[in-house]
mmJSON file of the N, C-alpha and C atoms, coordinates in Angstrom:
{"data_MODEL":{"atom_site":{
"group_PDB":["ATOM","ATOM","ATOM","ATOM","ATOM","ATOM","ATOM","ATOM","ATOM","ATOM","ATOM","ATOM","ATOM","ATOM","ATOM","ATOM","ATOM","ATOM","ATOM","ATOM","ATOM","ATOM","ATOM","ATOM","ATOM","ATOM","ATOM","ATOM","ATOM","ATOM","ATOM","ATOM","ATOM","ATOM","ATOM","ATOM","ATOM","ATOM","ATOM","ATOM","ATOM","ATOM","ATOM","ATOM","ATOM","ATOM","ATOM","ATOM","ATOM","ATOM","ATOM","ATOM","ATOM","ATOM","ATOM","ATOM","ATOM","ATOM","ATOM","ATOM","ATOM","ATOM","ATOM","ATOM","ATOM","ATOM","ATOM","ATOM","ATOM","ATOM","ATOM","ATOM","ATOM","ATOM","ATOM","ATOM","ATOM","ATOM","ATOM","ATOM","ATOM","ATOM","ATOM","ATOM","ATOM","ATOM","ATOM","ATOM","ATOM","ATOM","ATOM","ATOM","ATOM","ATOM","ATOM","ATOM","ATOM","ATOM","ATOM","ATOM","ATOM","ATOM","ATOM","ATOM","ATOM","ATOM","ATOM","ATOM","ATOM","ATOM","ATOM","ATOM","ATOM","ATOM","ATOM","ATOM","ATOM","ATOM","ATOM","ATOM","ATOM","ATOM","ATOM","ATOM","ATOM","ATOM","ATOM","ATOM","ATOM","ATOM","ATOM","ATOM","ATOM","ATOM","ATOM","ATOM","ATOM","ATOM","ATOM","ATOM","ATOM","ATOM","ATOM","ATOM","ATOM","ATOM","ATOM","ATOM","ATOM","ATOM","ATOM","ATOM","ATOM","ATOM","ATOM","ATOM","ATOM","ATOM","ATOM","ATOM","ATOM","ATOM","ATOM","ATOM","ATOM","ATOM","ATOM","ATOM","ATOM","ATOM","ATOM","ATOM","ATOM","ATOM","ATOM","ATOM","ATOM","ATOM","ATOM","ATOM","ATOM","ATOM","ATOM","ATOM","ATOM","ATOM","ATOM","ATOM","ATOM","ATOM","ATOM","ATOM","ATOM","ATOM","ATOM","ATOM","ATOM","ATOM","ATOM","ATOM","ATOM","ATOM","ATOM","ATOM","ATOM","ATOM","ATOM","ATOM","ATOM","ATOM","ATOM","ATOM","ATOM","ATOM","ATOM","ATOM","ATOM","ATOM","ATOM","ATOM","ATOM","ATOM","ATOM","ATOM","ATOM","ATOM","ATOM","ATOM"],
"id":[1,2,3,4,5,6,7,8,9,10,11,12,13,14,15,16,17,18,19,20,21,22,23,24,25,26,27,28,29,30,31,32,33,34,35,36,37,38,39,40,41,42,43,44,45,46,47,48,49,50,51,52,53,54,55,56,57,58,59,60,61,62,63,64,65,66,67,68,69,70,71,72,73,74,75,76,77,78,79,80,81,82,83,84,85,86,87,88,89,90,91,92,93,94,95,96,97,98,99,100,101,102,103,104,105,106,107,108,109,110,111,112,113,114,115,116,117,118,119,120,121,122,123,124,125,126,127,128,129,130,131,132,133,134,135,136,137,138,139,140,141,142,143,144,145,146,147,148,149,150,151,152,153,154,155,156,157,158,159,160,161,162,163,164,165,166,167,168,169,170,171,172,173,174,175,176,177,178,179,180,181,182,183,184,185,186,187,188,189,190,191,192,193,194,195,196,197,198,199,200,201,202,203,204,205,206,207,208,209,210,211,212,213,214,215,216,217,218,219,220,221,222,223,224,225,226,227,228],
"type_symbol":["N","C","C","N","C","C","N","C","C","N","C","C","N","C","C","N","C","C","N","C","C","N","C","C","N","C","C","N","C","C","N","C","C","N","C","C","N","C","C","N","C","C","N","C","C","N","C","C","N","C","C","N","C","C","N","C","C","N","C","C","N","C","C","N","C","C","N","C","C","N","C","C","N","C","C","N","C","C","N","C","C","N","C","C","N","C","C","N","C","C","N","C","C","N","C","C","N","C","C","N","C","C","N","C","C","N","C","C","N","C","C","N","C","C","N","C","C","N","C","C","N","C","C","N","C","C","N","C","C","N","C","C","N","C","C","N","C","C","N","C","C","N","C","C","N","C","C","N","C","C","N","C","C","N","C","C","N","C","C","N","C","C","N","C","C","N","C","C","N","C","C","N","C","C","N","C","C","N","C","C","N","C","C","N","C","C","N","C","C","N","C","C","N","C","C","N","C","C","N","C","C","N","C","C","N","C","C","N","C","C","N","C","C","N","C","C","N","C","C","N","C","C","N","C","C","N","C","C"],
"label_atom_id":["N","CA","C","N","CA","C","N","CA","C","N","CA","C","N","CA","C","N","CA","C","N","CA","C","N","CA","C","N","CA","C","N","CA","C","N","CA","C","N","CA","C","N","CA","C","N","CA","C","N","CA","C","N","CA","C","N","CA","C","N","CA","C","N","CA","C","N","CA","C","N","CA","C","N","CA","C","N","CA","C","N","CA","C","N","CA","C","N","CA","C","N","CA","C","N","CA","C","N","CA","C","N","CA","C","N","CA","C","N","CA","C","N","CA","C","N","CA","C","N","CA","C","N","CA","C","N","CA","C","N","CA","C","N","CA","C","N","CA","C","N","CA","C","N","CA","C","N","CA","C","N","CA","C","N","CA","C","N","CA","C","N","CA","C","N","CA","C","N","CA","C","N","CA","C","N","CA","C","N","CA","C","N","CA","C","N","CA","C","N","CA","C","N","CA","C","N","CA","C","N","CA","C","N","CA","C","N","CA","C","N","CA","C","N","CA","C","N","CA","C","N","CA","C","N","CA","C","N","CA","C","N","CA","C","N","CA","C","N","CA","C","N","CA","C","N","CA","C","N","CA","C","N","CA","C","N","CA","C","N","CA","C","N","CA","C"],
"label_alt_id":[null,null,null,null,null,null,null,null,null,null,null,null,null,null,null,null,null,null,null,null,null,null,null,null,null,null,null,null,null,null,null,null,null,null,null,null,null,null,null,null,null,null,null,null,null,null,null,null,null,null,null,null,null,null,null,null,null,null,null,null,null,null,null,null,null,null,null,null,null,null,null,null,null,null,null,null,null,null,null,null,null,null,null,null,null,null,null,null,null,null,null,null,null,null,null,null,null,null,null,null,null,null,null,null,null,null,null,null,null,null,null,null,null,null,null,null,null,null,null,null,null,null,null,null,null,null,null,null,null,null,null,null,null,null,null,null,null,null,null,null,null,null,null,null,null,null,null,null,null,null,null,null,null,null,null,null,null,null,null,null,null,null,null,null,null,null,null,null,null,null,null,null,null,null,null,null,null,null,null,null,null,null,null,null,null,null,null,null,null,null,null,null,null,null,null,null,null,null,null,null,null,null,null,null,null,null,null,null,null,null,null,null,null,null,null,null,null,null,null,null,null,null,null,null,null,null,null,null],
"label_comp_id":["MET","MET","MET","SER","SER","SER","THR","THR","THR","GLU","GLU","GLU","THR","THR","THR","SER","SER","SER","ASP","ASP","ASP","LEU","LEU","LEU","ILE","ILE","ILE","SER","SER","SER","LYS","LYS","LYS","VAL","VAL","VAL","LYS","LYS","LYS","SER","SER","SER","LEU","LEU","LEU","PRO","PRO","PRO","VAL","VAL","VAL","ASN","ASN","ASN","ILE","ILE","ILE","LYS","LYS","LYS","THR","THR","THR","LYS","LYS","LYS","LEU","LEU","LEU","ILE","ILE","ILE","GLU","GLU","GLU","LYS","LYS","LYS","LEU","LEU","LEU","LEU","LEU","LEU","ASN","ASN","ASN","SER","SER","SER","LEU","LEU","LEU","HIS","HIS","HIS","PRO","PRO","PRO","SER","SER","SER","GLN","GLN","GLN","LYS","LYS","LYS","GLU","GLU","GLU","ILE","ILE","ILE","ASP","ASP","ASP","GLU","GLU","GLU","LEU","LEU","LEU","TRP","TRP","TRP","VAL","VAL","VAL","LYS","LYS","LYS","GLU","GLU","GLU","ALA","ALA","ALA","GLU","GLU","GLU","LYS","LYS","LYS","ARG","ARG","ARG","VAL","VAL","VAL","THR","THR","THR","GLU","GLU","GLU","ILE","ILE","ILE","LYS","LYS","LYS","THR","THR","THR","GLY","GLY","GLY","LYS","LYS","LYS","VAL","VAL","VAL","LYS","LYS","LYS","THR","THR","THR","ILE","ILE","ILE","PRO","PRO","PRO","GLY","GLY","GLY","ASN","ASN","ASN","GLU","GLU","GLU","VAL","VAL","VAL","PHE","PHE","PHE","ARG","ARG","ARG","GLU","GLU","GLU","ILE","ILE","ILE","GLN","GLN","GLN","LYS","LYS","LYS","LYS","LYS","LYS","TYR","TYR","TYR","TYR","TYR","TYR","LYS","LYS","LYS"],
"label_asym_id":["A","A","A","A","A","A","A","A","A","A","A","A","A","A","A","A","A","A","A","A","A","A","A","A","A","A","A","A","A","A","A","A","A","A","A","A","A","A","A","A","A","A","A","A","A","A","A","A","A","A","A","A","A","A","A","A","A","A","A","A","A","A","A","A","A","A","A","A","A","A","A","A","A","A","A","A","A","A","A","A","A","A","A","A","A","A","A","A","A","A","A","A","A","A","A","A","A","A","A","A","A","A","A","A","A","A","A","A","A","A","A","A","A","A","A","A","A","A","A","A","A","A","A","A","A","A","A","A","A","A","A","A","A","A","A","A","A","A","A","A","A","A","A","A","A","A","A","A","A","A","A","A","A","A","A","A","A","A","A","A","A","A","A","A","A","A","A","A","A","A","A","A","A","A","A","A","A","A","A","A","A","A","A","A","A","A","A","A","A","A","A","A","A","A","A","A","A","A","A","A","A","A","A","A","A","A","A","A","A","A","A","A","A","A","A","A","A","A","A","A","A","A","A","A","A","A","A","A"],
"label_entity_id":["1","1","1","1","1","1","1","1","1","1","1","1","1","1","1","1","1","1","1","1","1","1","1","1","1","1","1","1","1","1","1","1","1","1","1","1","1","1","1","1","1","1","1","1","1","1","1","1","1","1","1","1","1","1","1","1","1","1","1","1","1","1","1","1","1","1","1","1","1","1","1","1","1","1","1","1","1","1","1","1","1","1","1","1","1","1","1","1","1","1","1","1","1","1","1","1","1","1","1","1","1","1","1","1","1","1","1","1","1","1","1","1","1","1","1","1","1","1","1","1","1","1","1","1","1","1","1","1","1","1","1","1","1","1","1","1","1","1","1","1","1","1","1","1","1","1","1","1","1","1","1","1","1","1","1","1","1","1","1","1","1","1","1","1","1","1","1","1","1","1","1","1","1","1","1","1","1","1","1","1","1","1","1","1","1","1","1","1","1","1","1","1","1","1","1","1","1","1","1","1","1","1","1","1","1","1","1","1","1","1","1","1","1","1","1","1","1","1","1","1","1","1","1","1","1","1","1","1"],
"label_seq_id":[1,1,1,2,2,2,3,3,3,4,4,4,5,5,5,6,6,6,7,7,7,8,8,8,9,9,9,10,10,10,11,11,11,12,12,12,13,13,13,14,14,14,15,15,15,16,16,16,17,17,17,18,18,18,19,19,19,20,20,20,21,21,21,22,22,22,23,23,23,24,24,24,25,25,25,26,26,26,27,27,27,28,28,28,29,29,29,30,30,30,31,31,31,32,32,32,33,33,33,34,34,34,35,35,35,36,36,36,37,37,37,38,38,38,39,39,39,40,40,40,41,41,41,42,42,42,43,43,43,44,44,44,45,45,45,46,46,46,47,47,47,48,48,48,49,49,49,50,50,50,51,51,51,52,52,52,53,53,53,54,54,54,55,55,55,56,56,56,57,57,57,58,58,58,59,59,59,60,60,60,61,61,61,62,62,62,63,63,63,64,64,64,65,65,65,66,66,66,67,67,67,68,68,68,69,69,69,70,70,70,71,71,71,72,72,72,73,73,73,74,74,74,75,75,75,76,76,76],
"pdbx_PDB_ins_code":[null,null,null,null,null,null,null,null,null,null,null,null,null,null,null,null,null,null,null,null,null,null,null,null,null,null,null,null,null,null,null,null,null,null,null,null,null,null,null,null,null,null,null,null,null,null,null,null,null,null,null,null,null,null,null,null,null,null,null,null,null,null,null,null,null,null,null,null,null,null,null,null,null,null,null,null,null,null,null,null,null,null,null,null,null,null,null,null,null,null,null,null,null,null,null,null,null,null,null,null,null,null,null,null,null,null,null,null,null,null,null,null,null,null,null,null,null,null,null,null,null,null,null,null,null,null,null,null,null,null,null,null,null,null,null,null,null,null,null,null,null,null,null,null,null,null,null,null,null,null,null,null,null,null,null,null,null,null,null,null,null,null,null,null,null,null,null,null,null,null,null,null,null,null,null,null,null,null,null,null,null,null,null,null,null,null,null,null,null,null,null,null,null,null,null,null,null,null,null,null,null,null,null,null,null,null,null,null,null,null,null,null,null,null,null,null,null,null,null,null,null,null,null,null,null,null,null,null],
"Cartn_x":[21.97,21.105,21.968,21.503,22.286,22.251,23.202,23.26,22.011,21.581,20.383,19.173,19.04,17.931,18.028,19.208,19.413,19.056,19.453,19.132,17.626,16.975,15.528,14.826,15.251,14.653,14.854,16.012,16.281,15.351,15.169,14.277,12.838,12.405,11.031,10.802,11.777,11.65,11.426,11.929,11.799,10.468,9.685,8.41,7.368,6.38,5.276,4.461,3.783,3.038,2.009,1.281,0.244,0.846,2.02,2.691,3.186,3.737,4.19,3.025,1.878,0.695,0.284,0.26,-0.089,0.934,2.194,3.262,3.115,2.85,2.655,1.495,0.388,-0.785,-0.444,0.247,0.612,1.578,2.524,3.468,2.752,1.857,1.113,0.239,-0.412,-1.242,-0.406,0.836,1.69,2.101,2.066,2.415,1.255,0.043,-1.146,-2.021,-1.985,-2.804,-4.288,-5.052,-6.484,-7.175,-8.385,-9.149,-9.367,-9.581,-9.775,-8.54,-7.355,-6.117,-5.976,-6.329,-6.263,-7.224,-8.455,-9.442,-8.945,-8.332,-7.81,-6.709,-5.861,-4.805,-5.397,-6.454,-7.089,-7.746,-8.351,-8.957,-7.875,-6.737,-5.63,-5.145,-5.032,-4.582,-5.586,-6.871,-7.902,-7.865,-7.721,-7.646,-6.43,-5.304,-4.083,-4.307,-4.953,-5.19,-6.145,-7.177,-8.11,-7.367,-6.529,-5.739,-4.836,-4.189,-3.308,-4.08,-5.292,-6.115,-6.529,-7.017,-7.496,-6.386,-5.174,-4.067,-3.386,-3.782,-3.189,-1.878,-1.52,-0.271,-0.337,-1.519,-1.717,-2.877,-2.846,-3.89,-4.704,-6.005,-6.854,-7.011,-7.27,-7.486,-8.848,-9.727,-11.04,-10.911,-11.813,-11.778,-11.759,-12.563,-12.604,-11.244,-10.482,-9.13,-8.2,-8.317,-7.487,-7.739,-9.026,-9.354,-8.958,-9.051,-8.62,-7.118,-6.337,-4.888,-4.562,-5.312,-5.103,-5.383,-6.482,-6.822,-5.698,-5.206,-4.128,-2.867,-2.534,-1.275,-1.301,-2.407,-2.415,-3.269,-4.136,-5.033,-4.971,-3.789,-3.577,-4.328],
"Cartn_y":[9.843,9.096,8.124,6.9,5.889,6.137,5.559,5.663,5.055,3.952,3.275,4.203,4.905,5.834,6.997,7.537,8.646,8.235,7.034,6.526,6.39,5.867,5.689,7.038,8.016,9.35,9.955,9.8,10.312,9.672,8.368,7.664,8.143,8.309,8.747,10.15,11.02,12.395,12.425,11.437,11.414,10.813,10.286,9.669,10.729,10.355,11.275,11.526,12.657,13.066,12.019,11.439,10.463,9.235,8.816,7.673,8.067,9.281,9.757,9.806,10.264,10.358,8.98,8.003,6.634,6.089,6.374,5.92,6.538,7.835,8.527,7.908,7.66,7.064,5.7,4.881,3.547,3.631,4.555,4.72,5.19,6.156,6.643,5.544,4.773,3.668,2.628,2.456,1.475,1.955,3.263,3.81,3.747,3.788,3.818,2.617,1.605,0.42,0.772,0.029,0.283,-0.05,0.463,0.194,-1.308,-2.016,-3.464,-4.136,-3.72,-4.295,-3.981,-2.768,-2.371,-3.216,-3.385,-4.207,-5.64,-6.186,-7.555,-7.664,-6.653,-6.657,-6.607,-5.813,-5.743,-7.074,-7.745,-9.055,-10.034,-10.043,-10.933,-10.614,-9.332,-8.924,-9.368,-9.18,-9.59,-11.099,-11.861,-13.32,-13.735,-13.065,-13.368,-13.109,-11.996,-11.65,-12.631,-13.052,-14.038,-15.336,-15.765,-16.987,-16.854,-15.699,-15.479,-15.542,-15.039,-15.089,-16.528,-17.223,-18.598,-19.546,-19.331,-20.226,-19.833,-18.704,-18.262,-17.517,-17.229,-16.5,-15.093,-14.508,-13.198,-13.29,-12.44,-12.416,-11.141,-11.294,-10.109,-9.459,-8.175,-7.419,-6.75,-6.943,-6.311,-4.79,-4.21,-2.781,-1.918,-2.305,-1.476,-1.433,-2.527,-2.522,-1.603,-1.648,-0.793,0.67,1.052,2.448,2.859,1.928,2.223,2.527,1.732,1.962,3.289,3.61,4.899,6.043,5.924,6.964,7.119,5.992,6.047,6.682,6.31,6.756,8.22,8.654,9.977,11.016,10.584,11.529,11.37,11.308,11.05,11.991],
"Cartn_z":[-11.616,-12.495,-13.304,-13.41,-14.128,-15.635,-16.318,-17.78,-18.396,-17.804,-18.289,-18.202,-17.082,-16.891,-17.866,-18.035,-18.977,-20.399,-20.783,-22.12,-22.3,-21.283,-21.347,-21.49,-20.713,-20.778,-22.165,-22.727,-24.083,-25.106,-24.985,-25.91,-25.749,-24.512,-24.253,-24.806,-24.665,-25.173,-26.681,-27.371,-28.83,-29.304,-28.397,-28.77,-29.12,-29.944,-30.225,-28.95,-28.907,-27.716,-27.303,-28.249,-27.88,-27.201,-27.619,-26.985,-25.594,-25.483,-24.167,-23.187,-23.671,-22.817,-22.303,-23.19,-22.776,-21.779,-22.037,-21.145,-19.757,-19.724,-18.439,-17.676,-18.375,-17.73,-17.127,-17.888,-17.389,-16.21,-16.273,-15.161,-13.897,-14.049,-12.881,-12.288,-13.15,-12.657,-11.927,-12.349,-11.677,-10.285,-10.064,-8.753,-7.771,-8.291,-7.447,-7.773,-6.926,-7.205,-7.221,-7.986,-8.089,-6.769,-6.617,-5.402,-5.234,-6.351,-6.278,-5.672,-6.112,-5.57,-4.09,-3.713,-2.303,-1.481,-1.991,-1.284,-1.121,-2.167,-2.091,-1.036,-0.959,0.057,1.463,1.658,2.981,3.348,2.368,2.64,3.089,2.398,2.79,4.199,4.506,5.839,6.904,6.626,7.587,7.802,6.719,6.84,7.656,7.437,8.196,9.684,10.001,11.402,12.071,11.349,11.906,12.199,11.276,11.474,12.693,12.846,13.995,15.308,15.315,16.528,16.815,15.778,15.962,16.397,15.913,16.261,17.568,18.123,19.375,19.205,17.973,17.728,18.323,18.295,18.923,19.903,20.886,21.907,21.718,21.754,21.637,23.005,22.981,24.216,24.095,25.082,25.022,24.876,24.105,23.833,25.073,26.092,27.304,28.0,27.926,28.506,27.714,26.412,25.558,25.89,25.962,26.238,27.653,28.592,29.957,29.983,29.267,29.192,28.499,27.468,26.789,27.754,28.499,29.486,30.503,31.025,32.022,31.452,30.236,29.66,29.209,28.626,28.006,28.73,29.629,30.3,31.805,32.353,33.776,34.613],
"occupancy":[1.0,1.0,1.0,1.0,1.0,1.0,1.0,1.0,1.0,1.0,1.0,1.0,1.0,1.0,1.0,1.0,1.0,1.0,1.0,1.0,1.0,1.0,1.0,1.0,1.0,1.0,1.0,1.0,1.0,1.0,1.0,1.0,1.0,1.0,1.0,1.0,1.0,1.0,1.0,1.0,1.0,1.0,1.0,1.0,1.0,1.0,1.0,1.0,1.0,1.0,1.0,1.0,1.0,1.0,1.0,1.0,1.0,1.0,1.0,1.0,1.0,1.0,1.0,1.0,1.0,1.0,1.0,1.0,1.0,1.0,1.0,1.0,1.0,1.0,1.0,1.0,1.0,1.0,1.0,1.0,1.0,1.0,1.0,1.0,1.0,1.0,1.0,1.0,1.0,1.0,1.0,1.0,1.0,1.0,1.0,1.0,1.0,1.0,1.0,1.0,1.0,1.0,1.0,1.0,1.0,1.0,1.0,1.0,1.0,1.0,1.0,1.0,1.0,1.0,1.0,1.0,1.0,1.0,1.0,1.0,1.0,1.0,1.0,1.0,1.0,1.0,1.0,1.0,1.0,1.0,1.0,1.0,1.0,1.0,1.0,1.0,1.0,1.0,1.0,1.0,1.0,1.0,1.0,1.0,1.0,1.0,1.0,1.0,1.0,1.0,1.0,1.0,1.0,1.0,1.0,1.0,1.0,1.0,1.0,1.0,1.0,1.0,1.0,1.0,1.0,1.0,1.0,1.0,1.0,1.0,1.0,1.0,1.0,1.0,1.0,1.0,1.0,1.0,1.0,1.0,1.0,1.0,1.0,1.0,1.0,1.0,1.0,1.0,1.0,1.0,1.0,1.0,1.0,1.0,1.0,1.0,1.0,1.0,1.0,1.0,1.0,1.0,1.0,1.0,1.0,1.0,1.0,1.0,1.0,1.0,1.0,1.0,1.0,1.0,1.0,1.0,1.0,1.0,1.0,1.0,1.0,1.0,1.0,1.0,1.0,1.0,1.0,1.0],
"B_iso_or_equiv":[0.0,0.0,0.0,0.0,0.0,0.0,0.0,0.0,0.0,0.0,0.0,0.0,0.0,0.0,0.0,0.0,0.0,0.0,0.0,0.0,0.0,0.0,0.0,0.0,0.0,0.0,0.0,0.0,0.0,0.0,0.0,0.0,0.0,0.0,0.0,0.0,0.0,0.0,0.0,0.0,0.0,0.0,0.0,0.0,0.0,0.0,0.0,0.0,0.0,0.0,0.0,0.0,0.0,0.0,0.0,0.0,0.0,0.0,0.0,0.0,0.0,0.0,0.0,0.0,0.0,0.0,0.0,0.0,0.0,0.0,0.0,0.0,0.0,0.0,0.0,0.0,0.0,0.0,0.0,0.0,0.0,0.0,0.0,0.0,0.0,0.0,0.0,0.0,0.0,0.0,0.0,0.0,0.0,0.0,0.0,0.0,0.0,0.0,0.0,0.0,0.0,0.0,0.0,0.0,0.0,0.0,0.0,0.0,0.0,0.0,0.0,0.0,0.0,0.0,0.0,0.0,0.0,0.0,0.0,0.0,0.0,0.0,0.0,0.0,0.0,0.0,0.0,0.0,0.0,0.0,0.0,0.0,0.0,0.0,0.0,0.0,0.0,0.0,0.0,0.0,0.0,0.0,0.0,0.0,0.0,0.0,0.0,0.0,0.0,0.0,0.0,0.0,0.0,0.0,0.0,0.0,0.0,0.0,0.0,0.0,0.0,0.0,0.0,0.0,0.0,0.0,0.0,0.0,0.0,0.0,0.0,0.0,0.0,0.0,0.0,0.0,0.0,0.0,0.0,0.0,0.0,0.0,0.0,0.0,0.0,0.0,0.0,0.0,0.0,0.0,0.0,0.0,0.0,0.0,0.0,0.0,0.0,0.0,0.0,0.0,0.0,0.0,0.0,0.0,0.0,0.0,0.0,0.0,0.0,0.0,0.0,0.0,0.0,0.0,0.0,0.0,0.0,0.0,0.0,0.0,0.0,0.0,0.0,0.0,0.0,0.0,0.0,0.0],
"pdbx_formal_charge":[null,null,null,null,null,null,null,null,null,null,null,null,null,null,null,null,null,null,null,null,null,null,null,null,null,null,null,null,null,null,null,null,null,null,null,null,null,null,null,null,null,null,null,null,null,null,null,null,null,null,null,null,null,null,null,null,null,null,null,null,null,null,null,null,null,null,null,null,null,null,null,null,null,null,null,null,null,null,null,null,null,null,null,null,null,null,null,null,null,null,null,null,null,null,null,null,null,null,null,null,null,null,null,null,null,null,null,null,null,null,null,null,null,null,null,null,null,null,null,null,null,null,null,null,null,null,null,null,null,null,null,null,null,null,null,null,null,null,null,null,null,null,null,null,null,null,null,null,null,null,null,null,null,null,null,null,null,null,null,null,null,null,null,null,null,null,null,null,null,null,null,null,null,null,null,null,null,null,null,null,null,null,null,null,null,null,null,null,null,null,null,null,null,null,null,null,null,null,null,null,null,null,null,null,null,null,null,null,null,null,null,null,null,null,null,null,null,null,null,null,null,null,null,null,null,null,null,null],
"auth_seq_id":[1,1,1,2,2,2,3,3,3,4,4,4,5,5,5,6,6,6,7,7,7,8,8,8,9,9,9,10,10,10,11,11,11,12,12,12,13,13,13,14,14,14,15,15,15,16,16,16,17,17,17,18,18,18,19,19,19,20,20,20,21,21,21,22,22,22,23,23,23,24,24,24,25,25,25,26,26,26,27,27,27,28,28,28,29,29,29,30,30,30,31,31,31,32,32,32,33,33,33,34,34,34,35,35,35,36,36,36,37,37,37,38,38,38,39,39,39,40,40,40,41,41,41,42,42,42,43,43,43,44,44,44,45,45,45,46,46,46,47,47,47,48,48,48,49,49,49,50,50,50,51,51,51,52,52,52,53,53,53,54,54,54,55,55,55,56,56,56,57,57,57,58,58,58,59,59,59,60,60,60,61,61,61,62,62,62,63,63,63,64,64,64,65,65,65,66,66,66,67,67,67,68,68,68,69,69,69,70,70,70,71,71,71,72,72,72,73,73,73,74,74,74,75,75,75,76,76,76],
"auth_comp_id":["MET","MET","MET","SER","SER","SER","THR","THR","THR","GLU","GLU","GLU","THR","THR","THR","SER","SER","SER","ASP","ASP","ASP","LEU","LEU","LEU","ILE","ILE","ILE","SER","SER","SER","LYS","LYS","LYS","VAL","VAL","VAL","LYS","LYS","LYS","SER","SER","SER","LEU","LEU","LEU","PRO","PRO","PRO","VAL","VAL","VAL","ASN","ASN","ASN","ILE","ILE","ILE","LYS","LYS","LYS","THR","THR","THR","LYS","LYS","LYS","LEU","LEU","LEU","ILE","ILE","ILE","GLU","GLU","GLU","LYS","LYS","LYS","LEU","LEU","LEU","LEU","LEU","LEU","ASN","ASN","ASN","SER","SER","SER","LEU","LEU","LEU","HIS","HIS","HIS","PRO","PRO","PRO","SER","SER","SER","GLN","GLN","GLN","LYS","LYS","LYS","GLU","GLU","GLU","ILE","ILE","ILE","ASP","ASP","ASP","GLU","GLU","GLU","LEU","LEU","LEU","TRP","TRP","TRP","VAL","VAL","VAL","LYS","LYS","LYS","GLU","GLU","GLU","ALA","ALA","ALA","GLU","GLU","GLU","LYS","LYS","LYS","ARG","ARG","ARG","VAL","VAL","VAL","THR","THR","THR","GLU","GLU","GLU","ILE","ILE","ILE","LYS","LYS","LYS","THR","THR","THR","GLY","GLY","GLY","LYS","LYS","LYS","VAL","VAL","VAL","LYS","LYS","LYS","THR","THR","THR","ILE","ILE","ILE","PRO","PRO","PRO","GLY","GLY","GLY","ASN","ASN","ASN","GLU","GLU","GLU","VAL","VAL","VAL","PHE","PHE","PHE","ARG","ARG","ARG","GLU","GLU","GLU","ILE","ILE","ILE","GLN","GLN","GLN","LYS","LYS","LYS","LYS","LYS","LYS","TYR","TYR","TYR","TYR","TYR","TYR","LYS","LYS","LYS"],
"auth_asym_id":["A","A","A","A","A","A","A","A","A","A","A","A","A","A","A","A","A","A","A","A","A","A","A","A","A","A","A","A","A","A","A","A","A","A","A","A","A","A","A","A","A","A","A","A","A","A","A","A","A","A","A","A","A","A","A","A","A","A","A","A","A","A","A","A","A","A","A","A","A","A","A","A","A","A","A","A","A","A","A","A","A","A","A","A","A","A","A","A","A","A","A","A","A","A","A","A","A","A","A","A","A","A","A","A","A","A","A","A","A","A","A","A","A","A","A","A","A","A","A","A","A","A","A","A","A","A","A","A","A","A","A","A","A","A","A","A","A","A","A","A","A","A","A","A","A","A","A","A","A","A","A","A","A","A","A","A","A","A","A","A","A","A","A","A","A","A","A","A","A","A","A","A","A","A","A","A","A","A","A","A","A","A","A","A","A","A","A","A","A","A","A","A","A","A","A","A","A","A","A","A","A","A","A","A","A","A","A","A","A","A","A","A","A","A","A","A","A","A","A","A","A","A","A","A","A","A","A","A"],
"auth_atom_id":["N","CA","C","N","CA","C","N","CA","C","N","CA","C","N","CA","C","N","CA","C","N","CA","C","N","CA","C","N","CA","C","N","CA","C","N","CA","C","N","CA","C","N","CA","C","N","CA","C","N","CA","C","N","CA","C","N","CA","C","N","CA","C","N","CA","C","N","CA","C","N","CA","C","N","CA","C","N","CA","C","N","CA","C","N","CA","C","N","CA","C","N","CA","C","N","CA","C","N","CA","C","N","CA","C","N","CA","C","N","CA","C","N","CA","C","N","CA","C","N","CA","C","N","CA","C","N","CA","C","N","CA","C","N","CA","C","N","CA","C","N","CA","C","N","CA","C","N","CA","C","N","CA","C","N","CA","C","N","CA","C","N","CA","C","N","CA","C","N","CA","C","N","CA","C","N","CA","C","N","CA","C","N","CA","C","N","CA","C","N","CA","C","N","CA","C","N","CA","C","N","CA","C","N","CA","C","N","CA","C","N","CA","C","N","CA","C","N","CA","C","N","CA","C","N","CA","C","N","CA","C","N","CA","C","N","CA","C","N","CA","C","N","CA","C","N","CA","C","N","CA","C","N","CA","C","N","CA","C","N","CA","C","N","CA","C"],
"pdbx_PDB_model_num":[1,1,1,1,1,1,1,1,1,1,1,1,1,1,1,1,1,1,1,1,1,1,1,1,1,1,1,1,1,1,1,1,1,1,1,1,1,1,1,1,1,1,1,1,1,1,1,1,1,1,1,1,1,1,1,1,1,1,1,1,1,1,1,1,1,1,1,1,1,1,1,1,1,1,1,1,1,1,1,1,1,1,1,1,1,1,1,1,1,1,1,1,1,1,1,1,1,1,1,1,1,1,1,1,1,1,1,1,1,1,1,1,1,1,1,1,1,1,1,1,1,1,1,1,1,1,1,1,1,1,1,1,1,1,1,1,1,1,1,1,1,1,1,1,1,1,1,1,1,1,1,1,1,1,1,1,1,1,1,1,1,1,1,1,1,1,1,1,1,1,1,1,1,1,1,1,1,1,1,1,1,1,1,1,1,1,1,1,1,1,1,1,1,1,1,1,1,1,1,1,1,1,1,1,1,1,1,1,1,1,1,1,1,1,1,1,1,1,1,1,1,1,1,1,1,1,1,1]
}}}
């Protein structure tokens, strides 16, 4: 653990409980993005994929071909 981290932990330990509680809540929220943020990331990903298809950067494969290949590969 770095000196900086140790110093921070020491400072946090000296805080009143209500401040520690707020700090914990904010830290936990920073680790887990909100559903809105997740939804926004999925929209960006979907838009990127549509652009890749439209520009020809990626080629789509019909579903029946995909499942046929899965059958061949895993259910010989």
